[in-house]
C-alpha positions as CSV (number, residue, x, y, z in Angstrom):
1,M,-5.4,-15.4,-25.2
2,S,-3.1,-15.5,-22.2
3,K,-1.9,-18.7,-20.6
4,I,-4.1,-18.0,-17.5
5,Q,-7.2,-17.4,-19.7
6,E,-6.5,-20.6,-21.7
7,L,-6.4,-22.7,-18.4
8,L,-9.5,-21.0,-17.2
9,R,-11.3,-21.8,-20.4
10,Q,-10.3,-25.5,-20.1
11,G,-11.2,-25.6,-16.4
12,R,-7.7,-26.7,-15.3
13,Y,-8.1,-25.3,-11.8
14,E,-5.4,-27.4,-10.1
15,E,-2.8,-26.0,-12.6
16,L,-4.1,-22.5,-11.9
17,W,-3.6,-23.0,-8.2
18,Q,-0.1,-24.2,-8.8
19,M,0.7,-21.4,-11.1
20,G,-0.5,-18.6,-8.7
21,C,-0.1,-20.2,-5.3
22,G,2.5,-22.9,-5.6
23,F,5.2,-20.9,-4.0
24,I,3.7,-21.5,-0.5
25,D,4.9,-25.1,-0.8
26,L,8.6,-24.1,-1.0
27,N,10.9,-24.6,2.0
28,M,13.5,-22.0,2.8
29,E,16.3,-23.7,0.8
30,Q,14.1,-23.9,-2.3
31,F,13.0,-20.3,-1.9
32,M,16.6,-19.1,-1.7
33,A,17.6,-21.3,-4.6
34,I,15.0,-19.5,-6.8
35,Q,16.1,-16.1,-5.5
36,K,19.8,-16.7,-6.3
37,R,19.2,-18.3,-9.7
38,L,17.1,-15.4,-10.9
39,L,19.6,-12.9,-9.4
40,L,22.5,-14.4,-11.4
41,E,20.4,-14.1,-14.6
42,Q,19.6,-10.5,-13.7
43,I,23.3,-9.6,-13.0
44,E,24.2,-10.7,-16.5
45,L,21.4,-8.5,-17.9
46,L,22.6,-5.5,-15.8
47,S,26.2,-6.0,-16.9
48,N,25.2,-5.7,-20.6
49,C,23.3,-2.4,-20.3
50,E,24.4,1.2,-19.8
51,L,22.3,2.0,-16.7
52,G,23.1,-1.3,-15.1
53,R,26.8,-0.7,-15.4
54,K,26.3,2.8,-13.9
55,L,24.5,1.4,-10.9
56,M,27.1,-1.3,-10.3
57,R,29.9,1.4,-10.4
58,G,32.1,-0.6,-12.7
59,A,31.8,-3.9,-10.7
60,M,31.4,-7.1,-12.6
61,P,30.1,-9.6,-10.0
62,E,29.9,-13.2,-10.9
63,T,28.3,-14.5,-7.6
64,V,25.5,-13.4,-5.3
65,E,28.1,-12.7,-2.6
66,E,30.2,-10.5,-4.9
67,F,27.1,-8.7,-6.0
68,R,26.2,-7.8,-2.4
69,E,29.8,-6.8,-1.6
70,Q,30.6,-4.8,-4.7
71,V,27.3,-3.1,-5.7
72,P,26.2,-0.2,-3.6
73,L,22.7,0.3,-2.3
74,T,20.7,2.7,-4.4
75,T,17.9,5.3,-4.1
76,Y,15.9,6.8,-6.9
77,T,18.5,9.6,-7.4
78,D,20.9,7.0,-8.8
79,Y,18.5,6.3,-11.6
80,C,18.2,9.9,-12.7
81,P,18.0,11.4,-15.2
82,E,17.6,8.2,-17.2
83,L,14.3,7.0,-15.7
84,L,12.8,10.4,-15.4
85,E,13.4,10.8,-19.2
86,R,12.2,7.2,-19.8
87,R,15.2,6.3,-21.8
88,E,14.7,2.7,-23.0
89,D,18.1,2.4,-24.7
90,V,19.9,2.2,-21.4
91,L,17.8,-0.5,-19.8
92,P,18.4,-4.3,-19.6
93,V,15.4,-5.0,-21.8
94,K,12.8,-2.9,-23.6
95,P,9.8,-2.3,-21.2
96,V,6.3,-3.3,-22.2
97,M,5.0,-0.2,-20.3
98,W,6.0,2.4,-17.7
99,M,4.5,3.0,-14.3
100,H,4.9,5.9,-12.0
101,T,4.4,6.8,-8.4
102,S,4.9,10.2,-6.8
103,G,7.9,11.3,-4.8
104,R,9.3,14.4,-3.2
105,S,10.7,16.2,-6.2
106,V,13.6,17.9,-4.4
107,E,15.2,14.5,-3.8
108,Y,16.1,13.9,-7.4
109,S,15.0,16.5,-9.9
110,A,17.5,19.3,-9.4
111,G,14.9,21.7,-8.1
112,K,12.3,21.2,-10.7
113,S,8.8,22.2,-9.5
114,T,7.2,18.8,-10.0
115,T,8.1,15.3,-11.1
116,V,7.2,11.7,-10.6
117,K,9.2,8.5,-10.2
118,W,9.0,6.5,-13.4
119,V,9.7,2.8,-13.3
120,P,9.8,0.4,-16.4
121,L,8.0,-2.9,-16.4
122,S,9.5,-5.6,-18.6
123,S,7.3,-8.1,-20.5
124,Q,8.4,-11.0,-18.4
125,S,7.7,-9.1,-15.1
126,Y,4.3,-8.2,-16.6
127,H,3.4,-11.8,-17.0
128,E,4.8,-12.9,-13.7
129,L,2.7,-10.1,-12.0
130,A,-0.4,-11.6,-13.7
131,R,0.4,-15.0,-12.1
132,I,0.9,-13.4,-8.7
133,M,-2.3,-11.4,-8.9
134,L,-4.1,-14.6,-9.8
135,G,-2.6,-16.2,-6.7
136,C,-3.7,-13.3,-4.5
137,G,-7.2,-13.5,-5.9
138,I,-7.3,-17.2,-5.1
139,F,-6.1,-16.7,-1.6
140,A,-8.8,-14.0,-1.0
141,T,-11.5,-16.5,-1.9
142,C,-10.3,-20.0,-0.9
143,K,-11.0,-21.7,2.4
144,E,-8.3,-24.3,2.2
145,K,-5.2,-25.3,0.3
146,G,-5.9,-26.2,-3.3
147,D,-9.4,-24.5,-3.3
148,A,-9.6,-22.6,-6.6
149,S,-13.4,-23.1,-7.0
150,A,-13.9,-19.3,-7.2
151,L,-12.2,-19.3,-10.6
152,K,-15.2,-21.1,-12.1
153,K,-16.9,-17.7,-12.2
154,K,-16.5,-16.4,-15.7
155,R,-15.4,-12.8,-16.2
156,P,-15.6,-11.7,-12.5
157,K,-16.5,-8.0,-12.1
158,Y,-14.5,-5.5,-10.0
159,L,-15.1,-1.9,-9.2
160,Y,-12.4,0.4,-10.7
161,A,-11.5,2.3,-7.5
162,V,-7.8,2.9,-8.0
163,A,-5.6,5.5,-9.5
164,A,-5.6,5.1,-13.3
165,R,-2.5,4.1,-15.3
166,P,0.4,4.9,-15.3
167,Y,0.0,4.6,-11.5
168,A,0.9,1.1,-10.4
169,S,-2.6,0.4,-9.0
170,G,-4.1,1.2,-12.4
171,T,-1.5,-1.0,-14.1
172,F,-2.5,-3.9,-11.8
173,A,-6.2,-3.3,-12.8
174,Y,-5.1,-3.4,-16.5
175,I,-3.3,-6.7,-16.0
176,G,-6.3,-8.1,-14.1
177,Q,-8.6,-7.4,-17.0
178,N,-6.3,-8.4,-19.9
179,E,-4.4,-11.4,-18.3
180,V,-6.6,-12.7,-15.6
181,A,-9.9,-12.2,-17.5
182,G,-11.5,-9.8,-15.0
183,E,-14.1,-7.2,-16.0
184,S,-13.8,-3.6,-14.9
185,L,-16.7,-1.4,-13.9
186,P,-16.7,1.0,-15.6
187,P,-14.9,-0.6,-18.6
188,L,-11.2,0.0,-18.5
189,D,-10.9,2.3,-21.5
190,E,-13.7,4.5,-20.1
191,A,-12.6,4.4,-16.4
192,E,-9.1,5.7,-17.2
193,K,-10.6,8.8,-18.7
194,L,-12.8,9.7,-15.8
195,S,-12.1,11.5,-12.5
196,F,-12.2,9.4,-9.4
197,E,-15.7,10.7,-8.4
198,A,-17.1,10.1,-11.8
199,R,-15.9,6.6,-12.2
200,I,-17.1,5.6,-8.7
201,Q,-20.5,7.0,-9.5
202,L,-20.7,5.3,-12.9
203,G,-19.3,2.0,-11.6
204,F,-21.8,2.0,-8.8
205,R,-24.7,2.2,-11.2
206,Q,-23.3,-0.4,-13.5
207,A,-22.6,-2.8,-10.5
208,L,-26.3,-2.5,-9.4
209,S,-27.3,-4.1,-12.7
210,R,-24.4,-6.4,-13.4
211,G,-23.2,-7.4,-9.9
212,L,-19.8,-7.1,-8.2
213,D,-17.4,-9.9,-7.4
214,Y,-14.0,-8.4,-6.5
215,F,-12.8,-5.2,-4.9
216,F,-9.2,-4.0,-4.4
217,G,-7.3,-0.9,-3.7
218,L,-5.7,1.1,-0.9
219,S,-7.6,0.3,2.4
220,T,-8.4,3.9,3.0
221,V,-9.9,4.1,-0.5
222,L,-12.0,1.0,0.2
223,I,-13.6,2.7,3.1
224,V,-14.1,6.0,1.3
225,V,-15.7,4.2,-1.6
226,G,-17.8,2.1,0.7
227,E,-19.1,5.1,2.6
228,R,-19.8,7.0,-0.7
229,I,-21.7,4.1,-2.1
230,S,-23.7,3.9,1.1
231,Q,-24.6,7.6,0.7
232,Q,-25.4,7.2,-3.0
233,S,-27.7,4.3,-2.4
234,R,-29.7,6.3,0.1
235,T,-30.2,9.2,-2.4
236,V,-30.5,7.3,-5.6
237,D,-33.5,8.0,-7.8
238,I,-35.1,4.5,-8.0
239,S,-37.3,5.7,-10.9
240,S,-34.2,6.0,-13.0
241,F,-33.8,2.2,-12.8
242,L,-37.4,1.3,-13.9
243,L,-36.0,-0.2,-17.1
244,Q,-33.3,-2.1,-15.3
245,P,-35.1,-4.8,-13.3
246,R,-31.9,-6.3,-11.8
247,A,-30.7,-3.0,-10.4
248,L,-34.2,-2.3,-9.1
249,F,-34.4,-5.6,-7.4
250,R,-30.9,-5.2,-5.9
251,L,-31.8,-1.8,-4.4
252,A,-35.1,-3.0,-3.0
253,N,-33.4,-6.1,-1.5
254,G,-30.6,-3.9,0.0
255,L,-33.1,-1.5,1.4
256,A,-35.1,-4.3,3.1
257,K,-31.9,-5.7,4.7
258,S,-30.9,-2.3,6.0
259,K,-34.4,-1.7,7.4
260,L,-34.4,-5.0,9.2
261,A,-31.0,-4.2,10.7
262,H,-32.1,-0.7,11.7
263,R,-29.2,1.0,10.0
264,P,-28.3,2.8,6.8
265,M,-27.8,0.7,3.7
266,L,-24.3,-0.7,3.3
267,P,-22.5,-2.1,0.2
268,S,-22.8,-5.5,1.8
269,D,-26.6,-5.2,1.5
270,L,-26.3,-4.8,-2.2
271,W,-23.6,-7.3,-3.1
272,S,-22.0,-10.4,-1.8
273,V,-18.4,-9.8,-2.9
274,K,-16.2,-12.9,-3.2
275,A,-12.9,-11.2,-2.4
276,I,-11.5,-7.9,-1.2
277,M,-7.8,-7.1,-1.5
278,G,-6.3,-4.1,0.2
279,S,-2.8,-2.6,0.7
280,G,-1.2,0.2,2.7
281,A,0.0,0.8,6.2
282,D,-3.7,1.1,7.3
283,S,-4.8,-2.3,6.1
284,S,-4.6,-4.1,9.4
285,I,-6.1,-1.1,11.2
286,F,-9.2,-0.7,9.0
287,K,-10.0,-4.4,8.4
288,T,-12.9,-4.3,10.8
289,R,-14.4,-1.2,9.3
290,I,-14.0,-2.7,5.8
291,K,-15.7,-5.9,6.9
292,E,-18.6,-3.8,8.3
293,L,-19.1,-2.0,5.0
294,W,-18.4,-4.8,2.6
295,G,-19.1,-8.0,4.5
296,R,-15.6,-9.5,4.1
297,C,-12.2,-8.8,5.6
298,P,-9.6,-7.6,3.1
299,L,-6.7,-9.8,2.1
300,E,-3.6,-7.7,2.8
301,V,-1.1,-7.4,0.0
302,Y,2.3,-5.7,0.2
303,A,3.1,-4.2,-3.2
304,G,4.7,-1.1,-4.8
305,T,5.5,0.5,-8.0
306,E,9.2,-0.3,-8.0
307,G,8.8,-4.1,-7.6
308,G,5.2,-5.1,-8.0
309,V,4.0,-7.5,-5.4
310,Y,6.4,-8.4,-2.6
311,A,4.2,-10.5,-0.2
312,T,0.6,-11.5,0.5
313,Q,-1.6,-12.9,3.1
314,T,-3.0,-16.4,2.5
315,W,-6.4,-17.8,3.4
316,D,-5.9,-17.5,7.2
317,Y,-5.6,-13.7,6.8
318,D,-2.6,-13.6,9.2
319,G,1.0,-12.7,8.4
320,M,2.1,-12.0,4.8
321,T,4.3,-14.6,2.9
322,F,7.1,-13.4,0.7
323,I,7.0,-14.1,-3.0
324,P,10.2,-15.4,-4.6
325,S,9.8,-14.7,-8.3
326,L,9.8,-11.0,-8.9
327,N,12.5,-9.5,-6.7
328,F,15.7,-10.5,-4.8
329,F,15.2,-9.5,-1.2
330,E,17.7,-8.1,1.2
331,F,17.0,-6.6,4.6
332,I,18.7,-3.8,6.6
333,P,18.5,-4.5,10.3
334,E,17.5,-1.6,12.6
335,A,21.0,-1.2,14.1
336,E,22.5,-0.9,10.6
337,R,19.8,1.6,9.6
338,F,20.5,3.8,12.6
339,K,24.3,3.8,11.8
340,W,23.4,5.1,8.4
341,Q,21.1,7.7,9.8
342,L,24.1,9.1,11.8
343,D,26.5,8.9,8.8
344,H,24.9,8.8,5.3
345,D,28.3,7.8,3.9
346,Y,28.0,4.5,5.8
347,Q,26.9,1.5,3.7
348,P,24.4,-0.5,5.8
349,K,25.0,-4.2,5.9
350,T,22.1,-6.4,4.8
351,V,20.9,-9.9,5.6
352,L,19.0,-12.3,3.4
353,L,15.6,-13.9,4.0
354,D,17.1,-17.0,5.5
355,E,19.1,-14.9,8.0
356,I,16.3,-12.7,9.4
357,K,15.0,-13.1,13.0
358,A,11.5,-13.3,14.2
359,G,10.3,-10.2,16.1
360,E,12.9,-7.9,14.4
361,C,12.2,-4.9,12.1
362,Y,14.0,-4.4,8.8
363,E,14.2,-1.9,6.0
364,V,13.5,-3.7,2.7
365,V,16.0,-3.7,-0.2
366,I,15.0,-5.2,-3.6
367,T,16.7,-6.1,-6.9
368,N,14.2,-6.6,-9.8
369,F,14.3,-9.8,-11.8
370,H,13.3,-10.4,-15.4
371,G,15.1,-7.4,-16.9
372,G,13.9,-4.8,-14.4
373,I,16.3,-2.0,-13.4
374,M,15.9,-1.4,-9.7
375,T,19.1,-2.7,-8.2
376,R,19.8,-3.1,-4.5
377,Y,17.1,-0.4,-4.2
378,R,16.1,0.9,-0.8
379,L,12.3,0.9,-0.9
380,G,12.1,3.0,2.3
381,D,9.7,0.5,3.8
382,V,10.0,-1.1,7.3
383,V,8.6,-4.5,7.9
384,R,8.4,-6.6,11.0
385,I,9.0,-10.4,10.9
386,T,6.3,-12.0,12.9
387,S,7.5,-15.6,12.6
388,L,9.9,-17.7,10.5
389,R,7.0,-19.9,9.3
390,N,3.2,-20.3,9.3
391,G,2.9,-23.4,11.4
392,K,-0.9,-23.5,11.1
393,L,-0.9,-23.7,7.3
394,G,2.5,-25.5,7.0
395,I,4.1,-22.6,5.1
396,N,7.8,-22.6,5.7
397,I,8.6,-19.1,4.5
398,P,9.0,-16.1,7.0
399,Q,5.8,-14.1,7.8
400,M,5.8,-10.3,7.9
401,V,3.6,-7.3,8.6
402,F,4.1,-3.9,7.1
403,E,5.2,-1.3,9.8
404,G,5.6,1.9,7.8
405,R,8.0,4.1,5.9
406,A,11.6,4.3,7.2
407,D,11.5,8.1,6.7
408,D,8.1,8.5,8.4
409,L,9.4,8.0,11.9
410,I,8.9,10.5,14.7
411,D,11.4,10.2,17.6
412,I,10.2,11.8,20.8
413,T,13.2,12.5,23.0
414,G,14.8,9.1,22.2
415,F,12.1,7.2,24.1
416,G,11.1,5.4,20.9
417,R,10.3,5.9,17.3
418,L,6.6,6.3,16.4
419,T,5.5,5.0,13.0
420,E,2.5,6.0,11.0
421,K,0.9,2.7,11.8
422,I,1.4,3.0,15.6
423,I,-0.1,6.5,15.7
424,W,-3.0,5.5,13.4
425,Q,-3.8,2.5,15.6
426,A,-3.7,4.7,18.7
427,I,-6.2,7.2,17.1
428,E,-8.5,4.3,16.0
429,N,-8.4,2.8,19.5
430,T,-9.8,6.0,21.1
431,S,-13.1,5.4,19.2
432,I,-13.3,9.1,18.5
433,P,-15.0,9.6,15.1
434,Y,-12.6,11.4,12.8
435,A,-12.4,12.2,9.1
436,D,-8.6,12.2,8.8
437,W,-5.4,13.3,10.5
438,T,-1.8,14.4,10.1
439,V,1.0,14.7,12.6
440,S,4.4,16.4,13.0
441,K,7.1,16.6,15.6
442,E,7.3,20.1,17.0
443,T,9.0,21.9,19.8
444,I,6.4,23.6,22.0
445,E,7.5,25.7,25.0
446,G,10.9,24.1,24.7
447,K,9.7,20.5,24.8
448,P,9.4,18.0,22.0
449,M,5.8,17.2,21.2
450,L,3.7,15.0,18.9
451,H,1.4,17.6,17.3
452,L,-1.7,15.9,15.9
453,Y,-4.0,17.8,13.5
454,L,-7.4,16.1,13.5
455,E,-10.7,16.7,11.9
456,L,-13.7,15.2,13.8
457,R,-16.8,14.0,12.0
458,D,-20.4,13.2,12.8
459,N,-20.7,16.5,14.7
460,Y,-18.7,15.0,17.5
461,I,-17.8,17.5,20.2
462,A,-14.5,17.1,22.1
463,S,-11.8,19.3,23.6
464,E,-8.3,19.3,22.2
465,R,-6.9,18.4,25.6
466,G,-9.3,15.5,26.0
467,V,-8.4,14.1,22.6
468,A,-4.7,14.5,23.3
469,T,-5.1,12.6,26.6
470,A,-7.0,9.8,24.9
471,V,-4.4,9.4,22.1
472,Y,-1.5,9.4,24.6
473,E,-3.2,6.8,26.8
474,Q,-3.6,4.5,23.7
475,L,0.0,4.9,22.8
476,V,1.0,3.7,26.2
477,K,-1.4,0.8,25.9
478,L,0.0,-0.2,22.5
479,D,3.5,-0.2,23.9
480,D,2.4,-2.6,26.7
481,E,0.4,-4.8,24.3
482,Y,2.7,-5.2,21.4
483,E,6.1,-4.3,22.9
484,Y,6.8,-1.6,20.3
485,N,9.4,-0.1,22.7
486,I,7.9,3.3,22.2
487,Y,9.1,4.4,25.7
488,R,11.9,1.9,26.5
489,A,13.6,1.8,29.9
490,Y,13.3,5.4,30.9
491,G,9.6,5.3,31.6
492,T,7.0,7.3,29.8
493,P,7.8,10.7,28.4
494,E,5.3,12.1,30.8
495,A,7.3,10.9,33.7
496,V,10.5,12.5,32.4
497,L,9.3,15.6,30.7
498,G,6.5,16.4,33.2
499,V,3.9,16.7,30.5
500,K,2.1,14.4,28.1
501,P,4.0,14.9,24.8
502,V,0.9,15.0,22.7
503,K,-0.8,18.2,21.5
504,V,-3.9,18.2,19.4
505,T,-5.3,20.9,17.1
506,L,-8.8,20.3,15.9
507,L,-9.2,21.2,12.2
508,P,-12.4,22.9,10.9
509,Q,-15.1,20.6,9.4
510,G,-14.5,19.7,5.8
511,A,-10.8,20.5,6.1
512,F,-9.6,17.3,4.3
513,D,-12.4,17.5,1.7
514,N,-11.4,21.0,0.9
515,Y,-7.8,20.0,0.6
516,M,-8.7,17.2,-1.8
517,A,-10.9,19.5,-3.9
518,Q,-8.0,21.9,-4.3
519,R,-5.7,19.1,-5.3
520,Q,-8.3,17.8,-7.7
521,A,-8.5,21.2,-9.3
522,E,-4.7,21.0,-9.8
523,G,-5.2,17.7,-11.7
524,A,-4.6,15.2,-9.0
525,D,-6.4,11.9,-8.9
526,L,-8.4,11.5,-5.7
527,A,-7.8,7.8,-5.6
528,H,-4.1,8.6,-5.1
529,V,-3.2,11.9,-3.6
530,K,-3.9,12.9,0.0
531,P,-2.1,14.9,2.7
532,P,0.8,12.9,4.2
533,H,0.1,11.6,7.7
534,I,3.7,12.2,8.9
535,N,5.4,15.6,8.9
536,P,3.3,17.6,6.5
537,S,4.7,20.8,5.1
538,D,3.5,24.2,6.3
539,R,1.7,24.7,3.0
540,V,-0.3,21.5,3.5
541,L,-1.2,22.5,7.0
542,S,-2.3,25.9,5.7
543,L,-4.5,24.3,3.1
544,L,-6.1,22.2,5.9
545,G,-6.9,25.4,7.8
546,A,-4.3,25.1,10.5
547,K,-2.5,28.2,11.6
548,V,1.2,28.2,10.6
549,K,3.9,30.8,11.0
550,A,4.6,31.3,7.3
551,V,3.8,29.5,4.1
552,P,6.2,29.7,1.1
553,E,4.6,31.0,-2.0
554,V,5.9,28.0,-4.1
555,E,6.2,24.7,-2.4
556,V,5.5,21.4,-4.0
557,T,4.5,18.4,-1.9
558,V,3.8,15.2,-3.7
559,E,2.9,12.1,-1.7
560,A,4.1,8.6,-2.6
561,E,1.7,5.9,-3.6
562,A,1.5,2.9,-1.3
563,V,-0.1,-0.1,-3.2
564,T,0.9,-2.4,0.2
565,R,2.3,-0.4,0.4
566,R,1.2,2.2,0.2
């Protein structure tokens, strides 16, 4: 029995709050003291292993300052071939398990047709992750500081709507069941063997009888699952539940609620979930839609395969608070990142959490604690610091929001850099019903354009020019409202170029479903793989039904998993 389960059994809820949520009581000095102490322990572990010495390039730092001066920043290429081969003999400690996410294979696999990014998880990190996940679950249910009353529910049930192990999201689900005493629907050993479609269908039927307490996953998946459950509930054969009175009552009650509201049945008509946790660049964009479907706003969590959970919202559902105990944080300021973009031999300078500035954007760099291996590792994520503290809740740790991937930026004639999040928000703000989208920067008639490929839904009729105008107008409004500096001092691109730099191609109905079906036939997990939103390859566009000049016969595109991250 884990320490968490033992405390739950004894009803020691104050201790559980302190275990999972106590970090919000730290001041900045205390936060940095934890960071530096754990980093010094990690440096010693790295110095005593083969891969650690390779990453540190022969340096033997004895202080945090020497570590940052002498050890170079790394990307996944620096960990190859050791991590791709899952060599445990070169690591600081023997891992308790391995996780993987996907990556663009050409970056580090010497031209192999396909690969994934493998990352080891140490035993100590495994147990620390369990504590943090406990805290996130408490934050998602509590109404005030110290409120851990939701933990009184024995064996809370959650729908298995994530990519199965060894993906990070599936690993989090495994930890949730085995360390935090949650119960997966379908059961974990069964869910991991089923396809995404099959486990959602089976989990739905089981949840009708047994109830549903928690729900977590990528925010887009939360919406997809919610909409599919809504569809299933309308077509379900009630007679098949005659021997399951609880399920029959739940369906009848849900149907009555939806009839009174004059709308189709929603998941919120069937269950009153206690908490929803979501991650990904789309979390803040889709929180209203998730609440419509599920009856609760999702708690946003910033997480990833390479370092677990980095930050989380608390019970005010505002900015995310950094977590001190899993990774050492460094931040590359925008100016330093742009210098590196001009000269990849340049080593960007970093700042620490107590040196960042409110309102600024930074690329995140992490060093794993507890015998992990990622060392001064560039996650490729860009975050924006919204404030240096949460004054409303008395949290004296900087607050952040996830902006997007550092490599998923589209620069339109230098007027500003459009992120996935900005483009997505602009599309949402048009209120045009759509299934999904992807976008690339293209030169059309000699002028740089944002080319949006969009699939409409609900038989909505619109012209490509009309959609382009609507999206462009929302980009301008977003710049005014949030000061993203999309257009800067030169005025709008329209004023300088003489045209609105947005072109839209409407994709055929079912384009994204057909794409996903093809990927599923190749063995992909639908909870994980989808077309990239930014700069898709010609092959991806061709599979979506868009006309492209030429499509290579062999081209592998593997999208990275965002677990907040992505």
